[in-house]
C-alpha positions in Angstrom: 82.6 -5.2 22.1 85.4 -7.3 20.7 89.0 -6.4 21.6 91.8 -7.3 19.2 95.3 -7.9 20.4 98.5 -9.6 19.1 100.5 -12.1 21.0 103.9 -13.1 19.6 105.2 -16.6 20.5 108.9 -16.6 21.6 111.2 -18.5 19.2 108.5 -18.7 16.6 107.4 -16.6 13.6 103.6 -17.0 14.2 101.3 -14.4 15.6 97.9 -14.9 17.3 95.0 -12.5 16.7 92.7 -13.2 19.6 89.2 -12.1 20.7 88.1 -11.1 24.2 85.0 -13.3 24.2 85.4 -15.9 27.0 83.2 -18.5 25.1 83.3 -18.1 21.4 79.7 -18.1 20.0 78.4 -20.1 17.1 75.0 -19.3 15.5 73.6 -21.8 13.0 71.0 -20.3 10.7 68.6 -23.3 10.2 66.0 -20.8 8.9 68.3 -19.8 6.0 69.0 -23.1 4.1 71.4 -23.1 1.2 72.2 -25.6 -1.5 72.3 -29.3 -1.3 75.7 -30.8 -0.5 76.2 -33.3 -3.3 77.4 -36.6 -2.1 80.1 -36.4 -4.9 81.9 -33.8 -2.7 83.2 -37.0 -0.9 84.7 -38.5 -4.1 87.9 -40.5 -4.3 90.7 -40.8 -6.8 92.5 -44.0 -7.8 95.5 -43.7 -10.2 97.9 -46.2 -11.5 100.6 -44.8 -9.2 102.7 -46.7 -6.8 100.6 -49.3 -4.9 97.3 -47.5 -5.2 95.9 -50.1 -7.6 98.3 -53.1 -7.4 98.6 -54.1 -3.7 96.0 -51.5 -2.7 92.7 -52.0 -4.5 93.7 -55.1 -6.5 95.7 -58.2 -5.5 94.2 -60.7 -8.0 92.1 -63.8 -7.4 95.1 -66.0 -6.8 96.6 -63.9 -4.1 97.2 -65.2 -0.6 95.8 -62.0 0.7 92.0 -62.4 1.3 90.2 -61.0 -1.7 86.8 -60.7 -3.3 87.1 -61.5 -7.0 90.6 -60.1 -6.9 89.8 -57.0 -4.9 91.6 -56.8 -1.6 88.9 -57.8 1.0 89.8 -55.5 3.9 90.2 -52.5 1.6 87.0 -53.2 -0.2 85.0 -53.5 3.1 86.6 -50.3 4.5 85.6 -48.4 1.3 82.1 -49.9 1.3 81.7 -48.6 4.9 82.8 -45.1 3.7 79.8 -44.8 1.3 82.1 -43.7 -1.5 79.9 -41.8 -4.0 82.3 -41.5 -7.0 85.8 -42.8 -7.9 88.1 -41.3 -10.5 90.4 -43.5 -12.7 92.9 -44.2 -14.3 94.6 -40.9 -13.6 96.0 -38.3 -13.1 99.0 -38.0 -15.3 98.7 -41.7 -16.0 95.5 -41.1 -17.9 97.2 -39.4 -20.9 99.6 -42.3 -21.3 96.9 -45.0 -20.9 95.5 -46.9 -23.9 92.4 -48.7 -22.7 92.5 -51.6 -25.2 95.7 -52.8 -23.4 93.6 -53.4 -20.3 90.8 -55.7 -21.7 90.5 -59.3 -22.6 92.3 -62.3 -20.9 94.7 -61.0 -18.3 97.5 -63.3 -19.3 97.4 -61.9 -22.9 97.3 -58.2 -22.0 100.5 -56.3 -22.9 102.6 -54.8 -20.1 103.5 -51.1 -20.0 106.0 -48.8 -18.4 104.5 -46.2 -16.1 106.4 -43.2 -17.5 105.0 -40.7 -15.0 105.5 -42.6 -11.7 108.8 -44.3 -11.1 109.0 -46.2 -14.5 107.2 -49.2 -12.9 106.3 -52.0 -15.3 102.7 -53.1 -14.9 100.8 -55.9 -16.5 97.5 -54.2 -17.2 95.6 -56.8 -15.1 93.5 -54.0 -13.7 91.6 -52.4 -16.6 88.2 -51.2 -17.6 86.3 -54.3 -16.5 88.1 -54.4 -13.1 87.5 -50.7 -12.4 83.8 -50.6 -13.5 83.0 -53.8 -11.7 84.6 -52.4 -8.5 82.5 -49.3 -8.8 79.4 -51.4 -9.3 80.1 -53.5 -6.2 80.9 -50.4 -4.1 77.7 -48.7 -5.3 79.6 -45.6 -6.6 79.7 -43.7 -9.8 82.7 -44.2 -12.0 84.6 -41.1 -13.3 86.7 -42.0 -16.3 89.6 -39.7 -17.4 90.2 -40.1 -21.1 93.5 -39.8 -22.9 93.8 -36.6 -24.9 97.6 -36.2 -24.6 98.8 -39.3 -26.4 95.4 -40.8 -27.5 93.2 -40.3 -30.5 89.6 -39.2 -31.0 88.8 -42.7 -32.4 90.3 -44.4 -29.4 88.3 -42.3 -26.9 85.0 -42.6 -28.8 85.4 -46.4 -29.0 86.1 -46.5 -25.2 82.8 -44.8 -24.5 81.0 -47.1 -26.9 82.7 -50.2 -25.3 81.5 -49.1 -21.8 78.1 -47.8 -22.5 76.6 -49.2 -25.7 73.9 -52.0 -25.4 73.4 -52.1 -29.1 74.7 -54.4 -31.8 77.8 -52.2 -32.2 81.4 -53.3 -32.8 82.7 -52.2 -29.3 79.6 -53.6 -27.6 80.2 -57.0 -29.2 83.8 -56.8 -28.1 82.8 -56.1 -24.6 80.4 -59.1 -24.7 83.2 -61.3 -26.0 85.2 -60.2 -22.9 82.5 -61.4 -20.5 80.3 -58.4 -19.9 76.9 -58.6 -21.5 75.2 -55.5 -20.1 76.7 -52.0 -20.6 77.8 -50.1 -17.6 76.4 -46.8 -16.5 79.2 -44.2 -16.9 78.2 -40.7 -16.1 81.4 -38.7 -15.5 83.9 -38.5 -18.3 87.0 -36.3 -18.2 88.4 -35.2 -21.6 92.0 -35.1 -20.7 93.9 -34.4 -17.4 96.2 -31.4 -16.6 96.3 -30.4 -20.2 98.5 -27.5 -19.1 101.2 -29.9 -17.8 101.6 -33.7 -18.0 98.5 -34.0 -20.2 100.2 -32.3 -23.2 101.7 -28.9 -22.0 99.0 -27.1 -24.0 97.8 -23.5 -23.9 94.2 -23.0 -22.8 93.3 -21.9 -26.4 94.8 -25.0 -27.9 93.2 -27.3 -25.3 89.8 -25.7 -25.9 90.0 -26.6 -29.6 91.1 -30.2 -28.7 88.2 -30.5 -26.2 85.7 -29.4 -28.9 87.2 -31.9 -31.4 87.2 -34.9 -29.0 83.8 -34.0 -27.5 82.2 -34.1 -31.0 82.7 -37.8 -31.2 81.8 -38.8 -27.6 78.3 -39.9 -28.3 75.6 -40.8 -25.8 74.6 -44.5 -26.2 71.1 -45.7 -25.3 70.0 -44.1 -22.0 73.6 -43.3 -20.9 74.3 -39.5 -20.7 77.8 -38.3 -20.3 78.7 -35.5 -17.9 81.6 -34.0 -19.9 84.4 -32.6 -17.8 87.1 -30.3 -19.2 90.7 -30.3 -17.9 90.7 -27.2 -15.8 93.2 -25.1 -14.0 95.9 -25.7 -11.5 95.2 -23.6 -8.3 95.8 -19.9 -9.2 95.6 -20.0 -13.0 92.4 -18.0 -13.4 93.2 -17.2 -17.0 92.8 -20.9 -17.9 89.3 -21.0 -16.5 88.4 -17.7 -18.3 89.6 -19.0 -21.7 87.8 -22.4 -21.3 84.6 -20.7 -20.2 84.8 -18.5 -23.3 85.8 -21.1 -25.9 84.2 -24.3 -24.6 81.3 -22.9 -22.6 78.1 -25.0 -22.6 79.8 -27.9 -24.5 81.1 -29.0 -21.0 79.0 -29.8 -18.0 82.0 -29.5 -15.6 85.4 -28.0 -15.4 88.1 -29.4 -13.1 90.4 -27.7 -10.6 93.5 -29.1 -8.9 94.8 -27.7 -5.6 97.3 -29.3 -3.3 98.4 -28.3 0.2 102.1 -28.4 -0.7 105.1 -26.1 0.1 106.2 -26.0 -3.5 107.2 -28.2 -6.4 110.9 -27.6 -6.2 113.0 -29.3 -3.5 111.8 -31.0 -0.3 108.1 -30.7 0.6 108.6 -31.7 4.3 107.7 -34.7 6.3 104.2 -35.9 6.8 105.0 -36.8 10.5 107.8 -34.5 11.6 107.1 -30.7 11.5 107.4 -27.7 13.7 104.7 -25.2 14.9 105.3 -22.9 11.9 105.0 -25.7 9.4 101.8 -27.0 11.1 99.9 -23.7 11.0 101.3 -22.8 7.6 100.0 -26.0 6.1 96.5 -25.4 7.5 96.6 -21.8 6.3 97.6 -23.0 2.8 94.8 -25.6 2.9 92.2 -22.9 3.7 93.5 -20.7 0.9 91.5 -23.0 -1.4 88.4 -20.9 -0.4 89.9 -17.8 -2.1 90.9 -19.9 -5.1 87.4 -21.4 -5.5 85.8 -18.0 -5.0 87.9 -16.5 -7.8 87.3 -19.3 -10.3 83.6 -19.2 -9.3 83.4 -15.5 -10.1 84.7 -16.1 -13.6 82.2 -19.0 -14.1 79.4 -16.9 -12.6 80.0 -14.2 -15.2 79.9 -16.6 -18.1 77.4 -19.0 -16.7 75.0 -17.1 -14.4 72.6 -20.0 -14.3 75.2 -22.3 -12.7 74.9 -25.1 -15.3 78.6 -25.9 -15.4 80.0 -27.5 -12.2 83.4 -26.8 -10.7 85.0 -30.1 -9.8 88.0 -30.1 -7.5 89.0 -33.5 -8.7 92.5 -33.5 -7.2 93.2 -32.1 -3.7 94.9 -32.9 -0.5 98.4 -32.8 1.1 101.6 -33.6 -0.7 104.5 -34.3 1.5 107.9 -36.1 0.9 107.8 -39.8 0.3 108.4 -42.0 3.3 112.0 -43.0 3.7 112.8 -46.4 2.3 109.9 -46.4 -0.1 110.1 -46.5 -3.9 110.9 -43.1 -5.5 108.0 -41.8 -7.6 105.4 -43.9 -5.8 104.3 -41.0 -3.5 103.7 -43.2 -0.5 103.3 -40.9 2.5 102.1 -41.3 6.1 99.0 -39.6 7.3 99.0 -37.7 10.6 96.3 -35.9 12.6 97.5 -32.7 10.7 96.2 -34.3 7.5 92.9 -35.0 9.2 92.6 -31.3 9.9 93.3 -30.5 6.2 90.5 -32.9 5.2 88.0 -31.4 7.7 88.9 -27.8 6.8 88.7 -28.4 3.1 85.4 -30.2 3.3 83.9 -27.3 5.3 84.9 -25.0 2.5 83.5 -27.3 -0.2 80.2 -27.4 1.6 80.0 -23.6 1.6 80.3 -23.4 -2.2 78.3 -26.4 -3.1 76.1 -24.3 -5.4 79.0 -24.4 -7.9 81.3 -27.1 -6.5 79.6 -30.3 -7.5 82.4 -32.9 -6.9 85.7 -33.2 -5.3 88.2 -36.1 -5.3 90.9 -36.4 -2.7 94.2 -37.7 -3.8 94.4 -40.6 -3.4 92.3 -43.5 -2.1 95.0 -46.1 -1.1 98.8 -45.8 -0.4 99.3 -42.5 -2.3 99.5 -38.9 -0.9 96.6 -38.2 1.5 95.0 -41.6 1.4 92.1 -43.2 3.2 94.0 -46.5 3.7 97.6 -47.7 3.9 98.5 -51.3 3.1 101.8 -52.9 3.9 104.5 -52.8 1.3 105.8 -56.3 2.1 102.7 -58.2 1.0 101.8 -59.5 4.4 98.2 -58.4 4.3 98.2 -55.7 6.9 96.0 -52.6 6.5 95.5 -49.5 8.5 92.8 -46.7 8.3 94.3 -43.2 8.3 93.1 -40.2 10.3 91.8 -38.8 7.0 89.6 -41.9 6.6 88.1 -41.3 10.0 87.2 -37.7 9.0 85.4 -38.9 5.8 83.6 -41.5 7.8 82.5 -39.0 10.5 81.4 -36.5 7.9 79.1 -39.0 5.9 75.9 -37.4 7.3 76.7 -34.3 5.2 76.2 -36.2 2.0 73.0 -34.9 0.3 72.2 -32.7 3.4 71.3 -29.1 2.9 74.0 -26.6 3.8 73.2 -24.1 6.6 75.1 -20.8 7.0 76.6 -20.1 10.4 78.4 -17.3 12.3 81.6 -18.3 14.2 83.9 -16.4 16.4 87.5 -17.5 16.3 91.0 -16.6 17.1 93.5 -16.6 14.2 97.1 -17.7 13.9 99.3 -16.2 11.3 102.7 -17.3 9.9 104.9 -14.4 9.1 106.6 -13.3 5.8 110.0 -14.3 7.3 108.9 -17.9 7.3 107.8 -17.7 3.6 111.1 -16.2 2.6 113.0 -18.9 4.5 110.9 -21.6 2.7 111.4 -19.8 -0.7 107.7 -19.4 -1.3 108.2 -16.3 -3.5 104.6 -15.6 -4.4 103.5 -15.6 -0.8 103.5 -12.1 0.7 102.6 -10.8 4.1 100.8 -13.3 6.3 98.9 -16.5 5.7 96.1 -16.6 8.3 94.8 -19.8 10.0 91.6 -19.5 12.0 91.8 -21.8 15.0 88.1 -22.8 14.7 86.4 -24.0 11.5 82.8 -25.3 11.3 80.1 -26.5 9.0 76.4 -27.3 9.5 73.7 -28.9 7.4 70.1 -30.2 7.7 70.0 -33.9 6.9 67.1 -35.6 5.1 65.6 -36.9 8.4 65.3 -33.3 9.7 68.2 -33.3 12.2 71.2 -31.1 12.0 74.8 -32.3 11.6 77.4 -29.8 13.0 81.1 -30.3 12.6 83.6 -28.2 14.5 87.4 -28.3 14.3 89.8 -26.8 16.8 93.3 -26.8 15.3 94.9 -25.0 18.2 97.9 -27.0 19.5 97.3 -26.1 23.1 94.0 -24.3 23.8 90.6 -25.9 24.3 87.5 -23.8 23.4 84.2 -23.8 25.1 81.5 -22.9 22.6 78.0 -21.5 23.0 76.0 -22.9 20.1 72.6 -21.5 19.2 70.4 -22.6 16.3 67.9 -20.2 14.8 64.8 -21.8 13.5 65.4 -25.1 15.2 64.6 -26.3 18.7 67.1 -29.0 19.7 65.9 -31.7 22.1 68.9 -34.1 22.1 72.3 -34.7 20.5 75.0 -37.3 20.1 78.6 -36.7 19.2 81.9 -38.2 18.2 85.5 -36.8 18.4 88.7 -37.4 16.6 91.8 -36.2 18.5 95.2 -37.4 19.8 98.0 -36.2 22.1 100.1 -34.7 19.3 99.4 -33.2 15.9 102.0 -35.5 14.3 100.4 -38.7 15.7 99.5 -41.3 13.1 98.4 -44.9 12.7 100.7 -47.6 11.5 100.5 -51.4 11.3 101.8 -51.9 14.8 99.6 -49.2 16.3 96.5 -48.9 14.1 94.3 -46.9 16.5 96.5 -44.1 17.8 94.1 -41.7 16.0 90.6 -43.0 16.0 87.1 -41.7 16.7 85.5 -41.9 20.1 82.2 -40.8 21.7 82.1 -37.1 22.6 80.4 -36.4 25.9 81.8 -32.9 26.9 78.6 -31.0 25.9 75.3 -30.0 27.4 72.0 -28.8 26.3 70.0 -26.1 28.2 66.2 -26.0 28.5 66.3 -23.0 26.2 68.0 -25.0 23.5 71.5 -23.6 23.9 74.3 -26.1 23.4 77.5 -25.7 25.2 80.5 -27.8 24.1 84.1 -27.9 25.2 86.2 -28.6 22.1 89.7 -29.8 23.1 92.8 -28.6 21.4 93.7 -30.6 18.2 90.3 -32.1 17.7 87.4 -32.6 15.3 83.9 -33.0 16.8 80.8 -33.9 14.8 77.4 -33.5 16.5 74.1 -34.9 15.4 71.4 -32.7 16.8 67.7 -33.7 16.9 64.5 -31.8 17.7 
């Protein structure tokens, strides 16, 4: 029988709800397989924002920094190793200011533009449609294009689709050929606007629904290319937006987006990525996990209107949003990436796996140098690059791509941050406590018949020894890797690139009866590959 008790930490506003079980138990139900985990769950997001594109993905063929056809070589190779399934571009808020014809043709003749959303930076449009789609082709990932509804026209968007996907003798296909690309690209995912409730036009859901229907009418499928049409969906808790779009757009869309950031608010300081106290640490992880309730509520609305599950929910912007690093350019959203961010990534991915029957794609924000990025490149142009703790989570989790989700039971203690903390941080809509389970896990059966099991222990000071049993599966062997560090605010920089890096995990054993026992250190993420 489980006994519940509360421990209050001195000089802190957090409370711990603990269980009496000496060794928490995990039961993986391999005999109750769920839905396939789409590889697109591991999608990326690249916006014309700060140095994500220029200096991140793209340096140009004439750069002194080693490159492959203008793409930064070290970044390209790191992304290739990550097995990126899909990349979203050109925004974000930038998408509804972007006019695609400015980014085609000879680069020295392309007009420059002011990035009105992100710092007023002047850019030369040297990275445009060809550069993005060729990059996706080289990486082997699907492109996800965000079209301009806010300041664009129906004709402009329709011509863009024709330019990219038509192989016929059409005006836009001929223009593409003149610009050096004979064969049409395959473009599956197409977003009709971005954040239409905000920077994409400050529309009401009713007005945007009418705009979607109008724009969508003229987005034609060319040849064998078939568009997966994505509506600009809600920001986190706006359930009415989803309800209206499901009613007024319905089956005209194949997907609807959702944006959710782990952020302390949009007014005032958001806090440092690398300097935080215990309350801020657990609060952030609890906020991250709240995405499950948000997905569940949006899913319930979609289930009512679309019981067959034909319309996908795409969390095409998610991740942490902290203050910009001191000394960097305002509006460029360059932030460091600590072990805490790795936990946000792992906890979020575990949630996405669970709802993969409806959640068909997610895109972390963003791939290089912006917010919770995979990679940081130097801001001085010296050619240095570092992989972030979040990159390592995505790399360790690659076996989950296209695997079959398995339900599991997990015993865990829970930390809670109190209402007093919320009041202090002026989070008015937060009431009571925000819970943060200390353990989070996910399991799936891979295509070769093995089981991948990920377990995260976010406790700052307590290791957990787990008893892991698998119903319907007899394990014979296992291998493991671990991501951890001495402190939750540890991070990688150009002088110390491997402070937070994966290592072999050996602190586990397998009994003759097939029971796994694993000691999961505090502040760690462990991924096991279990074979029979």
